[in-house]
C-alpha positions as CSV (number, residue, x, y, z in Angstrom):
1,X,0.6,25.3,120.1
2,X,1.5,26.5,123.6
3,X,5.1,26.0,122.8
4,X,5.1,28.7,120.0
5,X,5.5,32.2,121.2
6,X,3.7,35.1,119.8
7,X,6.8,36.7,118.2
8,X,7.3,33.4,116.3
9,X,3.8,33.7,114.9
10,X,4.6,37.1,113.7
11,X,7.6,35.9,111.8
12,X,5.6,33.1,110.2
13,X,2.8,35.4,109.2
14,X,5.3,37.9,107.8
15,X,7.0,35.2,105.7
16,X,3.7,34.0,104.3
17,X,2.7,37.6,103.5
18,X,6.0,38.2,101.7
19,X,5.6,34.9,99.8
20,X,2.1,36.0,98.7
21,X,3.4,39.4,97.6
22,X,6.2,37.7,95.5
23,X,3.6,35.5,93.8
24,X,1.3,38.4,93.0
25,X,4.3,40.5,91.7
26,X,5.5,37.6,89.5
27,X,2.1,37.1,88.1
28,X,1.8,40.8,87.4
29,X,5.2,40.8,85.6
30,X,4.2,37.8,83.6
31,X,0.9,39.5,82.5
32,X,2.8,42.6,81.6
33,X,5.3,40.7,79.4
34,X,2.6,38.9,77.6
35,X,0.6,42.1,76.9
36,X,3.8,43.8,75.7
37,X,4.6,40.9,73.4
38,X,1.0,41.0,72.0
39,X,1.2,44.7,71.6
40,X,4.5,44.5,69.7
41,X,2.9,42.0,67.3
42,X,0.0,44.3,66.7
43,X,2.3,47.2,65.9
44,X,4.2,45.1,63.4
45,X,1.1,44.1,61.6
46,X,-0.2,47.7,61.5
47,X,3.1,49.1,60.3
48,X,3.3,46.5,57.5
49,X,-0.1,47.2,56.3
50,X,0.2,51.0,56.4
51,X,1.5,52.9,53.3
52,X,4.9,54.6,53.5
53,X,3.4,58.1,53.2
54,X,0.8,57.5,55.9
55,X,-0.4,60.7,57.6
56,X,-1.1,58.9,60.9
57,X,0.4,60.9,63.8
58,X,3.4,59.3,65.2
59,X,2.2,59.7,68.8
60,X,-0.8,57.5,68.4
61,X,-0.4,53.8,68.8
62,X,-2.9,51.1,67.7
63,X,-5.1,49.6,70.3
64,X,-3.5,46.6,71.8
65,X,-5.0,43.3,71.1
66,X,-6.4,41.7,74.2
67,X,-4.8,38.6,75.4
68,X,-6.6,35.5,74.2
69,X,-5.9,32.1,75.5
70,X,-4.5,29.7,73.0
71,X,-7.0,27.1,72.0
72,X,-6.0,23.6,71.2
73,X,-8.2,21.3,69.2
74,X,-9.9,18.6,71.2
75,X,-9.4,16.2,68.4
76,X,-7.3,15.9,65.3
77,X,-9.0,14.6,62.2
78,X,-6.6,13.2,59.6
79,X,-7.9,13.4,56.0
80,X,-6.6,10.7,53.8
81,X,-6.8,11.3,50.0
82,X,-6.1,8.1,48.2
83,X,-3.9,8.5,45.1
84,X,-6.2,8.3,42.1
85,X,-5.6,5.4,39.7
86,X,-4.4,6.7,36.4
87,X,-6.8,6.1,33.5
88,X,-4.9,4.6,30.5
89,X,-5.0,6.9,27.6
90,X,-6.5,5.4,24.4
91,X,-4.1,5.7,21.6
92,X,-4.5,4.9,17.9
93,X,-2.8,1.7,17.1
94,X,0.4,2.1,15.3
95,X,-0.1,0.5,11.9
96,X,2.8,-0.8,9.8
97,X,3.6,1.4,6.9
98,X,1.4,0.8,3.9
99,X,3.0,0.3,0.6
100,X,1.9,2.6,-2.1
101,X,-0.3,1.0,-4.8
102,X,1.9,-0.5,-7.5
103,X,0.4,0.2,-10.9
104,X,2.1,-3.0,-12.2
105,X,-0.4,-5.0,-10.1
106,X,-3.2,-3.7,-12.5
107,X,-1.3,-4.9,-15.6
108,X,-2.5,-6.2,-17.9
109,X,-6.0,-4.5,-17.6
110,X,-9.2,-6.5,-18.0
111,X,-9.8,-5.1,-21.4
112,X,-7.6,-3.6,-24.1
113,X,-8.0,-2.8,-27.8
114,X,-5.3,-1.8,-30.3
115,X,-6.4,0.6,-33.1
116,X,-5.0,0.6,-36.6
117,X,-4.1,-3.0,-37.1
118,X,-4.2,-3.7,-40.9
119,X,-5.8,-6.8,-42.4
120,X,-5.7,-7.6,-46.1
121,X,-7.0,-10.6,-48.1
122,X,-4.3,-13.3,-48.9
123,X,-3.4,-13.9,-52.5
124,X,-3.3,-17.7,-52.5
125,X,-5.2,-20.5,-50.6
126,X,-2.3,-21.4,-48.4
127,X,-0.3,-18.1,-48.0
128,X,-2.1,-16.9,-44.8
129,X,1.2,-17.0,-42.9
130,X,2.9,-14.6,-45.4
131,X,-0.1,-12.3,-45.5
132,X,-0.4,-12.1,-41.8
133,X,3.3,-11.5,-41.3
134,X,3.3,-8.6,-43.9
135,X,0.2,-7.0,-42.2
136,X,1.8,-7.4,-38.8
137,X,5.1,-5.8,-40.0
138,X,3.1,-2.9,-41.5
139,X,1.6,-2.1,-38.1
140,X,5.2,-1.6,-36.8
141,X,6.1,0.6,-39.7
142,X,7.8,-1.8,-42.0
143,X,6.4,-2.3,-45.6
144,X,7.1,-5.7,-47.1
145,X,5.8,-7.1,-50.4
146,X,3.8,-10.2,-49.9
147,X,5.2,-12.0,-52.9
148,X,8.8,-11.2,-51.9
149,X,8.2,-12.5,-48.4
150,X,6.5,-15.6,-49.6
151,X,9.3,-16.4,-52.1
152,X,12.0,-16.2,-49.3
153,X,10.3,-18.7,-47.0
154,X,12.3,-22.0,-47.0
155,X,10.6,-25.2,-48.0
156,X,10.5,-28.5,-46.1
157,X,8.3,-31.5,-45.4
158,X,8.3,-30.3,-41.8
159,X,6.3,-27.1,-41.1
160,X,8.6,-26.2,-38.2
161,X,11.5,-25.9,-40.7
162,X,9.9,-24.6,-43.9
163,X,6.8,-24.2,-46.0
164,X,5.2,-27.6,-46.8
165,X,3.7,-28.0,-50.3
166,X,2.4,-25.4,-52.7
167,X,1.0,-21.9,-51.8
168,X,-2.1,-22.6,-54.1
169,X,-2.6,-26.1,-52.8
170,X,-5.9,-27.6,-51.5
171,X,-6.8,-26.3,-48.1
172,X,-7.3,-28.6,-45.1
173,X,-4.6,-31.2,-45.8
174,X,-1.8,-32.5,-43.6
175,X,1.9,-32.8,-44.4
176,X,3.6,-34.0,-46.5
177,X,0.7,-32.7,-48.7
178,X,0.3,-28.9,-49.2
179,X,-0.1,-27.5,-45.7
180,X,1.7,-24.2,-44.9
181,X,4.4,-23.2,-42.4
182,X,4.7,-22.8,-38.6
183,X,6.0,-19.8,-36.6
184,X,9.8,-20.2,-36.4
185,X,10.6,-19.8,-40.2
186,X,8.2,-16.8,-40.4
187,X,9.8,-15.1,-37.3
188,X,13.3,-15.7,-38.7
189,X,12.3,-14.0,-42.0
190,X,10.7,-11.1,-40.3
191,X,13.9,-10.4,-38.4
192,X,15.8,-10.5,-41.8
193,X,13.4,-7.8,-43.0
194,X,14.3,-5.7,-39.9
195,X,11.1,-6.4,-37.9
196,X,12.0,-7.6,-34.4
197,X,10.0,-10.9,-33.8
198,X,10.2,-13.9,-31.5
199,X,8.3,-17.2,-32.0
200,X,7.5,-20.2,-29.9
201,X,5.0,-22.7,-28.6
202,X,3.4,-23.0,-25.2
203,X,2.6,-19.3,-24.8
204,X,-0.2,-18.5,-22.3
205,X,-3.3,-16.3,-22.6
206,X,-1.7,-13.9,-20.1
207,X,1.3,-13.6,-22.5
208,X,-1.0,-12.5,-25.3
209,X,-2.9,-10.1,-23.0
210,X,0.4,-8.5,-21.8
211,X,1.5,-8.0,-25.4
212,X,-1.8,-6.5,-26.5
213,X,-1.9,-4.3,-23.4
214,X,1.5,-3.0,-24.5
215,X,0.0,-2.1,-27.9
216,X,1.7,-4.9,-29.6
217,X,-0.6,-7.3,-31.6
218,X,0.2,-11.0,-31.7
219,X,0.2,-13.5,-34.6
220,X,-1.5,-16.7,-33.5
221,X,-1.7,-20.2,-35.1
222,X,-5.2,-21.4,-35.0
223,X,-7.7,-23.5,-37.0
224,X,-9.3,-21.8,-40.0
225,X,-12.0,-19.4,-39.1
226,X,-10.8,-19.6,-35.5
227,X,-12.8,-22.7,-34.5
228,X,-11.7,-25.6,-32.3
229,X,-9.5,-28.3,-33.9
230,X,-7.6,-31.5,-33.0
231,X,-3.8,-31.8,-32.8
232,X,-2.2,-34.6,-34.8
233,X,1.3,-36.0,-34.4
234,X,3.4,-36.0,-37.6
235,X,6.8,-37.4,-38.4
236,X,8.8,-35.9,-41.2
237,X,11.3,-37.7,-43.5
238,X,14.1,-37.2,-41.1
239,X,12.2,-38.8,-38.2
240,X,11.4,-35.5,-36.5
241,X,8.0,-35.4,-34.8
242,X,5.8,-32.3,-34.6
243,X,2.2,-31.4,-34.1
244,X,0.0,-30.5,-37.1
245,X,-3.8,-29.9,-37.5
246,X,-6.3,-29.9,-40.3
247,X,-7.0,-26.4,-41.6
248,X,-4.0,-24.8,-40.0
249,X,-4.3,-21.0,-40.2
250,X,-2.9,-17.7,-38.8
251,X,-4.6,-14.6,-37.5
252,X,-3.7,-11.4,-35.7
253,X,-5.1,-10.9,-32.2
254,X,-5.4,-7.2,-31.5
255,X,-7.9,-6.9,-28.5
256,X,-9.6,-8.6,-25.7
257,X,-12.1,-8.3,-22.9
258,X,-12.6,-10.8,-20.0
259,X,-14.8,-13.0,-22.3
260,X,-14.0,-11.9,-25.9
261,X,-11.0,-11.9,-28.3
262,X,-10.8,-9.5,-31.2
263,X,-9.2,-10.9,-34.4
264,X,-7.9,-9.6,-37.8
265,X,-8.1,-12.4,-40.4
266,X,-7.6,-12.3,-44.2
267,X,-9.2,-8.9,-44.7
268,X,-11.8,-9.4,-42.0
269,X,-12.3,-8.2,-38.4
270,X,-14.4,-10.4,-36.0
271,X,-14.5,-11.6,-32.5
272,X,-14.7,-15.0,-30.8
273,X,-15.4,-15.9,-27.2
274,X,-12.3,-16.5,-25.2
275,X,-13.3,-20.2,-24.7
276,X,-13.5,-20.8,-28.5
277,X,-10.3,-18.9,-29.2
278,X,-8.3,-20.9,-26.6
279,X,-9.7,-24.1,-28.0
280,X,-8.6,-23.2,-31.5
281,X,-5.2,-21.8,-30.4
282,X,-4.4,-24.9,-28.3
283,X,-4.7,-27.3,-31.3
284,X,-1.2,-26.3,-32.4
285,X,0.4,-26.0,-28.9
286,X,-0.4,-22.3,-28.4
287,X,2.0,-21.2,-31.1
288,X,2.5,-17.5,-31.7
289,X,4.8,-14.7,-32.9
290,X,5.3,-11.7,-30.7
291,X,7.3,-8.5,-31.0
292,X,10.9,-8.5,-29.7
293,X,13.8,-10.9,-29.6
């Protein structure tokens, strides 16, 4: 230190003093700038909040907000919100279109009765087919004389072709003795009188039910008094074979229930169980005459 002169120490001290002054002055300017910036922010906020017609004197400024150091969080917590799992919405199952109820499915009904079916006593022992046919035609509005109808039935030793024997013959015999006539010749003659009729064998009980449910009575070939009978094979003079039965007879069926059949027969009205009627009707192969061609 002996090498440094006093005047040199003065220069060093002056330099340090000037440096200190510069640092203090710079700090002062920095503080002033910060305060001015904060004051400007405070004025903007106040002006934005004040109404346009404020009566505040223009010479008064709001108090400056003191400088506050900026605080930084010591730790940052991240909040994680998991995406919620969507809950499936319950929906009504889509059903296939339902067909509207078809009234035809209810046909024929379980029970049906036709009103006003005529039934008159036959004139001869074996003319039940003619009497039944005339009564049946009368139901459909056609009046036929029984004697005229009986006289126009063809004759044959085969009942499928014509009347076998005499109208007043003994009841309960088989061809070639006096017997009667089957459905085809009777239906043909009804059509000649203008009454639409169709005949046949092998009809079903459902066929009869459908006719009756359509308000059309049916002529059925049964055993006399509608009781069970036995079919018998018969061969005519030409070699044709057909089925006959003792006490062949005809009735008009005009009503039914699930277990009962309603019958018009030779001036009488009575009923038979379905089982008994079917046994009587089957003896001659479910033969019948129905309306229509």
